C-alpha positions, 0 to 999 in steps of 0.5 A: 488474504490474511489478517495479521497482515492486514493488521499490521498495514492497515493503520500505517496505511490510515494513519499515513493518508489521515496526516497527509490530510491532516496537512493538504485539508483541502483535499478532504472539500472535492470529496463528494460521493453518493451518500454524502457523510458530514465527516469528510475526512473518515468518507476520503480516508476509509475509501482510500486506505480500503482500496489500499489494504485491499491490494496490499494484502490479497494473496499476490501482493501477500506472498510478494511482501513475505519474500522480500521480508524472508529474503532480506532478512538471510540475504540470499539476493543480492538483486531481485525484479520488482514488477508493476501489479495491481493484487496479481494482474499486471502493471505495464511498468517493471523495475528492477533494484540493485541492492548491495554495492551502491554508489 
């Protein structure tokens, strides 16, 4: 896991979750972990962001992100297959994304 990638991704993920909770505060009422805490919004944000960030910065996802960034900066390919993965485990969904020539 690369700490430089995590330093970029973690604040984005946490900010999105906090923003979502501000728009949908009723979700926080359902937070009921085995160790009850007073600040349920922080508990929810930390728990959910930990899972998302872990998947985004695992070796497989990080390699895919780096390849995509390199590809977009060089314009190397006109299309790529985007497959669903959970930190190296293939998900049942495969999507092909066509770039350029969009109508």
